[in-house]
C-alpha positions in Angstrom: 20.3 0.6 26.2 19.0 2.9 23.4 20.3 2.3 19.9 19.9 4.6 17.0 19.2 1.8 14.5 16.6 0.2 16.8 14.9 3.6 17.3 14.5 4.0 13.5 13.5 0.5 12.5 10.4 2.0 10.8 12.7 3.8 8.3 14.4 0.6 7.1 14.0 0.0 3.4 16.0 -1.5 0.5 16.0 -1.5 -3.3 14.7 -4.2 -5.7 18.3 -5.3 -6.2 18.8 -5.3 -2.5 15.9 -7.7 -2.0 17.2 -10.0 -4.7 20.8 -9.9 -3.2 19.6 -10.6 0.3 17.4 -13.5 -0.8 20.2 -15.0 -2.8 22.9 -14.5 -0.2 20.8 -16.0 2.6 18.9 -18.5 0.5 15.6 -17.0 1.8 12.2 -17.9 0.3 10.1 -15.2 1.8 7.9 -12.4 0.5 8.9 -9.5 2.8 12.7 -9.2 3.2 12.5 -5.9 5.0 10.1 -7.3 7.6 12.4 -10.3 8.0 15.4 -8.0 8.6 13.5 -5.8 11.1 12.6 -8.9 13.1 16.2 -10.1 13.1 17.6 -6.7 14.0 15.1 -6.3 16.9 16.0 -9.7 18.5 17.6 -9.2 21.9 20.7 -11.3 21.0 21.5 -9.3 17.9 24.9 -7.6 18.0 24.7 -4.1 16.5 27.9 -2.3 15.6 28.4 0.9 13.8 31.6 1.2 11.6 31.9 4.3 9.6 28.7 5.0 7.6 27.2 1.5 8.1 25.5 -0.5 10.9 26.4 -4.2 11.0 24.0 -6.5 12.7 25.2 -10.0 13.5 22.4 -12.5 14.3 21.6 -16.2 13.6 24.8 -16.8 11.7 24.3 -13.9 9.3 25.3 -10.2 9.0 22.9 -7.5 7.9 24.5 -4.3 6.6 22.5 -1.1 6.9 23.5 2.4 5.8 23.5 4.6 8.9 22.3 7.8 7.1 19.5 6.5 4.8 18.6 3.3 6.7 18.9 1.4 3.5 19.5 -2.3 3.9 22.5 -2.7 1.7 23.1 -6.5 1.9 23.0 -9.5 4.2 25.2 -12.5 4.0 25.9 -15.7 6.0 28.9 -15.7 8.3 31.8 -17.6 6.9 
């Protein structure tokens, strides 16, 4: 099954604030947040849903939010 988000993984990016927010929300201690997100999104068990202008990727007890137009990773947080 083809997915627009998966087809455009190379366009994924985020801002400095986005990096800090994602690291804080997920308690990540890694260098490359974007690479981490790409790996998570491309896993076969990732659930990818588009609602309005965003993609929501649920994987490994967290949700990654990506803007569907700009492919900006807006945030990521643990599932409650």
